[in-house]
KOLBA-611081 format. One line per field, with one value per residue (C-alpha): residue in one letter; x, y, z. Coordinates in pm, 1 decimal. Example, Ala and Ser with C-alpha at 12.3 -4.5 7.8 and 13.67 -1.06 7.14 Angstrom:
// KOLBA-611081
zadren	c(A, S)
x	c(1230.0, 1367.0)
y	c(-450.0, -106.0)
z	c(780.0, 714.0)
// end
This chain:
// KOLBA-611081
zadren	c(X, X, X, X, X, X, X, X, X, X, X, X, X, X, X, X, X, X, X, X, X, X, X, X, X, X, X, X, X, X, X, X, X, X, X, X, X, X, X, X, X, X, X, X, X, X, X, X, X, X, X, X, X, X, X, X, X, X, X, X, X, X, X, X, X, X, X, X, X, X, X, X, X, X, X, X, X, X, X, X, X, X, X, X, X, X, X, X, X, X, X, X, X, X, X, X, X, X, X, X, X, X, X, X, X, X, X, X, X, X, X, X, X, X, X, X, X, X, X, X, X, X, X, X, X, X, X, X, X, X, X, X, X, X, X, X, X, X, X, X, X, X, X, X, X, X, X, X, X, X, X, X, X, X, X, X, X, X, X, X, X, X, X, X, X, X, X, X, X, X, X, X, X, X, X, X, X, X, X, X, X, X, X, X, X, X, X, X, X, X, X, X, X, X, X, X, X, X, X, X, X, X, X, X, X, X, X, X, X, X, X, X, X, X, X, X, X, X, X, X, X, X, X, X, X, X, X, X, X, X, X, X, X, X, X, X, X, X, X, X, X, X, X, X, X, X, X, X, X, X, X, X, X, X, X, X, X, X, X, X, X, X, X, X, X, X, X, X, X, X, X, X, X, X, X, X, X, X, X, X, X, X, X, X, X, X, X, X, X, X, X, X, X, X, X, X, X, X, X, X, X, X, X, X, X, X, X, X, X, X, X, X, X, X, X, X, X, X, X, X, X, X, X, X, X, X, X, X, X, X, X, X, X, X, X, X, X, X, X, X, X, X, X, X, X, X, X, X, X, X, X, X, X, X, X, X, X, X, X, X, X, X, X, X, X, X, X, X, X, X, X, X, X, X, X, X, X, X, X, X, X, X, X, X, X, X, X, X, X, X, X, X, X, X, X, X, X, X, X, X)
x	c(241.3, -38.4, -249.6, -116.9, 240.2, 173.8, 20.6, 305.4, 563.3, 374.8, 370.4, 743.9, 822.6, 603.5, 760.6, 1115.7, 1029.4, 894.5, 1193.6, 1418.8, 1201.9, 1105.3, 774.7, 616.8, 718.4, 1077.4, 1094.1, 938.8, 1215.4, 1486.6, 1364.4, 1248.1, 878.9, 559.3, 402.6, 97.4, 315.2, 466.3, 122.1, -26.6, 265.7, 246.3, -128.6, -74.7, -281.9, 14.6, 281.4, 655.4, 698.3, 1070.3, 1354.9, 1564.9, 1292.7, 1272.8, 1651.0, 1627.9, 1369.2, 1587.6, 1885.9, 1681.0, 1556.5, 1903.9, 1784.9, 1900.3, 1712.1, 1614.4, 1443.1, 1187.2, 1155.8, 1187.0, 902.3, 1003.6, 1169.7, 1363.5, 1580.2, 1774.5, 1879.1, 1996.3, 2196.3, 2341.4, 2717.8, 2836.2, 3074.4, 3345.8, 3345.9, 3367.9, 3675.8, 3844.0, 3778.2, 3963.9, 4260.7, 4277.0, 4234.9, 4551.8, 4848.5, 5079.4, 5302.5, 5376.3, 5485.7, 5703.0, 5880.4, 5972.4, 6085.4, 6448.2, 6593.3, 6505.5, 6567.1, 6234.6, 6189.5, 6012.5, 5945.0, 5760.8, 5561.2, 5489.4, 5330.8, 5097.0, 4993.6, 4922.0, 4704.8, 4516.2, 4432.6, 4340.0, 4083.0, 3964.6, 3905.3, 3724.7, 3498.2, 3608.2, 3605.5, 3606.3, 3936.8, 4070.4, 4021.9, 4241.6, 4512.6, 4505.8, 4484.1, 4833.7, 4965.8, 4905.6, 5094.3, 5381.3, 5419.1, 5387.3, 5671.6, 5885.1, 5865.7, 5990.9, 6235.7, 6405.1, 6732.9, 6692.8, 6767.5, 6462.3, 6209.4, 6083.4, 5998.0, 5826.5, 5625.3, 5512.1, 5382.7, 5223.2, 5045.7, 4916.0, 4791.8, 4605.3, 4455.5, 4313.9, 4173.0, 4014.4, 3867.9, 3706.9, 3561.3, 3420.3, 3249.9, 3109.5, 2952.2, 3189.0, 3318.1, 3453.0, 3681.8, 3766.3, 3872.7, 4116.2, 4269.0, 4292.2, 4458.3, 4718.1, 4776.5, 4841.0, 5082.1, 5278.0, 5280.5, 5423.7, 5714.0, 5810.2, 5843.2, 5652.0, 5397.5, 5203.1, 5156.3, 5033.0, 4789.4, 4670.4, 4604.8, 4401.5, 4205.7, 4112.0, 4029.6, 3787.9, 3586.3, 3570.0, 3428.0, 3176.8, 3067.1, 3022.4, 2837.4, 3096.5, 3065.9, 3248.7, 3548.8, 3531.1, 3539.8, 3821.3, 4038.0, 3987.9, 4024.5, 4348.0, 4507.3, 4402.8, 4529.9, 4866.8, 4892.6, 4783.3, 5133.4, 5258.7, 4946.4, 4985.8, 5344.2, 5199.3, 5314.3, 5067.2, 5049.1, 4971.1, 4713.7, 4536.8, 4531.3, 4414.5, 4140.7, 4028.9, 4016.5, 3817.2, 3565.1, 3531.5, 3452.3, 3181.5, 3017.2, 3045.7, 2875.3, 2595.5, 2537.0, 2464.0, 2245.8, 2491.4, 2439.9, 2625.8, 2947.2, 2908.5, 2886.5, 3165.1, 3397.6, 3292.8, 3381.9, 3726.8, 3787.6, 3674.3, 3927.0, 4207.1, 4101.7, 4114.3, 4468.5, 4571.6, 4426.0, 4333.4, 4237.9, 4517.5, 4530.3, 4794.8, 4757.6, 4446.7, 4243.4, 4127.7, 4109.1, 4017.8, 3726.0, 3522.2, 3552.8, 3449.2, 3136.0, 3067.2, 3086.3, 2853.1, 2598.8, 2645.7, 2614.6, 2304.2, 2136.0, 2219.5, 2067.0, 1754.7, 1829.2, 1755.3, 1730.6, 2085.4, 2215.2, 2054.0, 2162.9, 2523.6, 2507.2, 2398.2, 2706.3, 2991.7, 3234.7, 3334.0, 3531.4, 3866.6, 3746.4, 3764.7, 3479.2, 3421.7, 3379.0, 3146.5, 2937.9, 2920.3, 2799.7, 2518.7, 2403.1, 2366.4, 2191.5, 1945.1, 1888.8, 1810.6, 1549.2, 1403.3, 1367.9, 1147.2, 968.4, 1090.4, 1112.1, 1171.1, 1446.2, 1616.5, 1601.3, 1747.4, 2037.2, 2112.7, 2101.8, 2354.4, 2569.7, 2548.1, 2714.8, 3008.5, 3061.2, 2816.4, 2971.6, 2946.1, 2582.8, 2489.5, 2669.6, 2650.1, 2423.3, 2287.0, 2165.7, 1994.3, 1805.5, 1731.6, 1591.2, 1377.8, 1240.2, 1170.7, 979.3, 747.5, 699.4, 596.9, 316.5, 326.6, 696.0, 793.9, 971.1, 1295.6, 1272.8, 1193.6, 1488.8, 1719.1, 1603.1, 1681.4, 2029.1, 2102.2, 1967.1, 1704.8)
y	c(10531.0, 10451.8, 10718.2, 10606.2, 10646.0, 10989.5, 11104.8, 10959.6, 11124.9, 11455.1, 11450.8, 11377.2, 11666.0, 11903.0, 11792.5, 11835.0, 12170.2, 12299.9, 12159.1, 12365.2, 12672.0, 12702.9, 12827.3, 12662.3, 12955.2, 12930.2, 12556.8, 12613.2, 12860.7, 12620.7, 12337.0, 12542.3, 12451.5, 12644.5, 12698.1, 12510.0, 12210.9, 12202.5, 12236.2, 11956.3, 11721.0, 11789.7, 11722.3, 11392.7, 11486.0, 11505.0, 11240.6, 11295.0, 11074.9, 11121.0, 11013.2, 11310.1, 11545.8, 11364.1, 11390.7, 11769.5, 11794.4, 11584.8, 11811.6, 12125.4, 11977.7, 11846.8, 11489.6, 11158.1, 11052.8, 10725.1, 10920.5, 11054.9, 10737.3, 10462.3, 10264.1, 10319.8, 10011.1, 10219.7, 10372.3, 10051.6, 10066.3, 10424.2, 10369.6, 10019.1, 10021.0, 9830.6, 9542.1, 9710.5, 10005.7, 9774.3, 9603.5, 9933.7, 10049.9, 9741.5, 9827.7, 10167.1, 10019.1, 9811.0, 9926.6, 9911.3, 10200.8, 10028.5, 9713.3, 9924.7, 10080.9, 9734.2, 9594.3, 9539.5, 9778.4, 9676.4, 9783.8, 9777.0, 9798.9, 10131.9, 10045.3, 9726.4, 9905.2, 10189.5, 9942.1, 9830.1, 10191.6, 10240.1, 9928.4, 10066.5, 10386.3, 10190.8, 10002.9, 10326.6, 10493.9, 10182.1, 10175.5, 9815.6, 9848.3, 9478.9, 9426.8, 9751.8, 9625.7, 9325.2, 9546.3, 9798.8, 9530.9, 9418.8, 9751.8, 9980.9, 9761.9, 9715.7, 10088.7, 10175.5, 9933.3, 10020.2, 10397.5, 10379.0, 10089.2, 10185.6, 10379.6, 10756.0, 10815.3, 10611.7, 10742.3, 11047.4, 10832.0, 10572.3, 10830.8, 10970.1, 10626.7, 10584.4, 10918.9, 10818.4, 10483.9, 10653.7, 10896.9, 10599.3, 10461.1, 10796.8, 10834.7, 10490.1, 10546.5, 10882.6, 10716.5, 10448.7, 10715.0, 10667.5, 11019.4, 10940.8, 10663.7, 10864.9, 11148.8, 10918.2, 10805.4, 11161.7, 11280.9, 11004.4, 11093.8, 11455.5, 11349.0, 11125.4, 11397.1, 11654.2, 11418.8, 11427.1, 11805.8, 11807.8, 12095.6, 11947.2, 11619.2, 11813.1, 11997.6, 11661.7, 11558.7, 11875.5, 11788.0, 11449.3, 11608.5, 11841.0, 11541.9, 11416.8, 11747.0, 11748.8, 11396.0, 11479.2, 11804.4, 12026.5, 12277.9, 12560.3, 12331.7, 12206.5, 12564.8, 12669.3, 12369.4, 12413.3, 12793.0, 12802.5, 12523.3, 12684.8, 13026.9, 12875.5, 12698.8, 12993.6, 13137.5, 12798.0, 12755.2, 13103.5, 13013.0, 12730.4, 12430.2, 12162.8, 11968.3, 12284.1, 12390.6, 12053.5, 12061.4, 12423.8, 12334.4, 12034.0, 12241.9, 12513.1, 12253.6, 12143.8, 12503.3, 12507.1, 12194.9, 12329.2, 12654.1, 12462.7, 12255.9, 12575.9, 12706.9, 12979.6, 12950.4, 13270.9, 13155.0, 12799.6, 12905.9, 13162.5, 12887.5, 12667.9, 12943.7, 12991.1, 12617.1, 12611.5, 12883.6, 12688.8, 12370.4, 12553.9, 12669.0, 12318.1, 12160.2, 11793.4, 11636.8, 11519.8, 11297.5, 11464.6, 11344.0, 11152.9, 11470.1, 11387.5, 11762.3, 11890.0, 12025.8, 11706.0, 11693.6, 12059.5, 11966.4, 11678.6, 11921.5, 12160.4, 11878.3, 11809.1, 12177.5, 12224.2, 11925.0, 12053.3, 12390.0, 12227.9, 12324.8, 11988.6, 12142.0, 12277.1, 11947.9, 11744.9, 11985.9, 11968.6, 11589.6, 11572.0, 11767.7, 11628.4, 11367.0, 11143.4, 10887.4, 10999.1, 10988.3, 10698.4, 10456.8, 10600.1, 10953.1, 10838.6, 10637.3, 10928.0, 11157.3, 10917.0, 10927.2, 11304.6, 11271.6, 11027.9, 11277.0, 11543.2, 11316.9, 11250.0, 11624.0, 11625.1, 11313.9, 11121.5, 10790.2, 10558.4, 10783.9, 10792.9, 10414.9, 10368.4, 10600.2, 10414.7, 10083.6, 10232.1, 10325.3, 9966.8, 9856.5, 10089.5, 10082.7, 9837.1, 9859.6, 10237.3, 10231.5, 9964.5, 10120.2, 10497.4, 10664.2, 10902.7, 10606.8, 10451.7, 10773.4, 10828.2, 10477.7, 10516.3, 10842.2, 10682.1, 10401.6, 10658.4, 10845.1, 10539.4, 10339.3, 10057.8, 10058.8, 9910.1, 9572.4, 9748.9, 9978.1, 9692.4, 9491.8, 9794.5, 9853.3, 9491.2, 9508.9, 9837.7, 9716.8, 9992.5)
z	c(-13981.1, -13735.2, -13565.5, -13225.9, -13340.6, -13492.6, -13166.7, -12958.8, -13183.8, -13169.8, -12790.4, -12779.7, -13012.6, -12811.7, -12483.0, -12607.7, -12767.5, -12437.9, -12249.9, -12472.3, -12416.4, -12780.5, -12914.4, -13216.9, -13441.8, -13316.3, -13386.5, -13727.1, -13815.4, -13698.1, -13917.7, -14215.7, -14180.3, -14126.9, -13783.7, -13908.1, -13995.8, -13645.9, -13486.2, -13694.9, -13621.3, -13247.8, -13249.4, -13430.1, -13732.8, -13972.0, -14019.6, -14055.9, -14360.5, -14424.3, -14201.8, -14312.9, -14186.6, -13853.7, -13825.2, -13878.2, -13600.4, -13368.5, -13433.4, -13365.1, -13036.9, -12946.8, -12890.3, -13042.0, -13353.6, -13186.2, -12906.9, -13152.8, -13356.1, -13098.9, -13251.7, -13614.2, -13765.8, -14016.7, -13742.9, -13701.1, -14062.8, -14024.1, -13708.2, -13744.9, -13782.3, -14090.5, -14015.6, -14222.4, -13981.9, -13682.3, -13822.4, -13905.4, -13550.0, -13427.2, -13648.1, -13476.8, -13128.7, -13124.4, -12913.0, -13213.8, -13106.7, -12775.2, -12955.1, -13180.4, -12882.8, -12751.3, -13087.2, -13177.4, -13438.5, -13793.8, -14153.5, -14340.1, -14716.9, -14786.1, -15151.0, -15059.2, -14790.4, -15032.4, -15273.8, -14998.2, -14929.6, -15299.6, -15284.2, -14983.1, -15170.3, -15481.5, -15272.9, -15108.4, -15444.7, -15563.3, -15255.7, -15183.2, -14805.8, -14720.9, -14903.4, -14761.2, -14407.1, -14469.8, -14616.2, -14331.5, -14062.7, -14159.7, -14283.6, -13984.3, -13730.7, -13978.6, -14028.5, -13661.0, -13590.4, -13891.1, -13851.3, -13493.9, -13514.7, -13841.9, -13864.9, -13830.1, -14198.6, -14303.5, -14056.2, -14246.8, -14549.3, -14332.4, -14140.3, -14475.7, -14570.4, -14227.4, -14264.8, -14607.0, -14473.5, -14190.0, -14441.0, -14633.8, -14310.9, -14225.2, -14574.6, -14560.0, -14211.8, -14316.9, -14614.9, -14383.9, -14161.2, -13865.9, -13792.0, -13444.6, -13567.0, -13878.6, -13648.8, -13467.8, -13796.8, -13930.0, -13610.3, -13634.0, -13998.3, -13898.9, -13623.1, -13860.7, -14128.4, -13888.7, -13814.1, -14182.7, -14195.0, -14528.0, -14531.0, -14821.9, -14637.8, -14334.4, -14562.9, -14695.7, -14336.0, -14284.6, -14599.7, -14451.1, -14116.0, -14293.5, -14413.3, -14055.0, -13932.2, -14218.3, -14133.3, -13766.4, -13854.4, -13687.3, -13966.7, -13792.5, -13741.6, -14100.6, -14228.0, -13993.4, -14083.8, -14458.5, -14446.8, -14247.7, -14451.9, -14781.3, -14671.6, -14578.3, -14915.0, -15128.6, -15193.4, -15315.1, -15529.3, -15679.8, -15774.0, -15983.7, -15784.0, -15901.0, -15574.2, -15377.9, -15639.1, -15611.9, -15231.9, -15227.6, -15472.2, -15266.9, -14949.8, -15128.6, -15245.5, -14883.7, -14791.0, -15058.8, -14919.2, -14563.9, -14662.8, -14833.4, -14519.2, -14323.8, -14607.0, -14712.9, -15085.4, -15173.5, -15006.2, -15136.8, -15501.4, -15453.9, -15328.1, -15621.5, -15866.0, -15709.2, -15721.3, -16085.1, -16172.3, -16003.1, -16184.6, -16518.1, -16438.1, -16342.3, -16655.0, -16655.8, -16326.2, -16098.5, -15795.8, -15583.7, -15225.5, -15339.5, -15390.1, -15747.0, -15799.2, -16143.4, -16348.8, -16319.9, -15942.4, -15921.8, -16117.0, -15876.9, -15586.2, -15767.0, -15778.9, -15407.0, -15316.7, -15530.4, -15366.1, -15017.6, -15109.4, -15252.6, -15614.3, -15776.0, -16121.0, -16113.6, -15976.5, -16254.8, -16528.4, -16408.2, -16385.9, -16749.8, -16860.5, -16649.7, -16780.4, -16488.8, -16689.4, -16542.7, -16182.4, -15938.6, -15888.4, -15540.2, -15677.3, -15956.0, -15712.0, -15468.0, -15744.8, -15828.6, -15466.1, -15497.9, -15834.5, -15675.7, -15393.0, -15652.5, -15813.2, -15467.6, -15409.9, -15718.7, -15591.6, -15897.4, -15717.4, -16012.1, -16148.6, -15806.9, -15778.1, -16126.0, -16044.4, -15720.3, -15907.0, -16151.5, -15852.1, -15727.5, -16048.6, -15980.5, -15602.3, -15443.4, -15096.7, -15093.0, -15204.2, -14950.2, -14652.0, -14698.1, -14436.9, -14700.5, -14903.9, -14602.4, -14533.8, -14901.0, -14954.4, -14641.8, -14781.5, -15119.2, -14946.3, -14787.6, -15115.8, -15316.0, -15160.0, -15236.4, -15328.0, -15661.8, -15674.3, -15773.4, -15471.4, -15233.0, -15363.9, -15333.7, -14976.3, -14886.7, -15039.9, -14863.8, -14529.9, -14522.4)
// end
């Protein structure tokens, strides 16, 4: 980072801080840094060498990240929308319901359509987003038409399939870092679920909506959605109904992650412990409503929570003990992203790179498109100067 750029960035931070009426000590508290650090950055004598740190400053000042890093080439890699997300947005933008209203009555084959939904979730769990787009591009219009044009007796079953298809769409968009589009898909999933009258399917929709709120950093909404859904499900879970237990557990894990994002470690680990107890009652991991809830998934969330709270040691110890063989490729790949983040917190660049390369072998699309990976690789590039050949090659593949 050049001296001119450091000085320009420092002036921008100082100007926006003053515009918000913040003192240097107040900004320092908001971003978890010392007053001396803020002063040195504003004077241009200290560089902000990690994109994640710059993002924290931008959030505290309530300005777009690009406003503070207009001259930084890495910003483009962080903010570019992957082509997979663009195509999924187009799937959601079609006026399929209107066409359905003008279509002649029909008698669809729910079993055939159900097989296509299973395929969509298979691709989602595998992190194969390019193939998923092709499946959803055909599937969503078919369901929108079928659910409305079919005989009344078939509609509940078809709306259940439509809700599940939209949940897959929302899950993929959330993984691709597109919370706005994921929100649209999750909302449509909830609407379709309500038309079935199935409370568990509605709870599954709330579970997907929680991921949307997490991705868009609306942590109060993420907590409220997960809390109210979990509270409603608790009597069914206490009765031992496995599907309700799995959904309750998944929602409780969401609450743990949400608490960690607002630096509430006590609540985060308390939610993890409750989820662990439910997983022990349930036994081996299940995949009811595509939650993948079970002891292994609880461990994966413990790693994620520990990383968010800055406890790299706990994250790495848990990663060494967990058996992920029964989990989907997407879950295993996502865990490796968090393990790499833990190594980065310890400035173990080569170890982080090796873990991400391992993730590439499992879910290459997820590793190459996930916003966390883009920021992480950018941070690793600033830590290792000059970067190793493996790191440079990884950065090229990930577009960072």
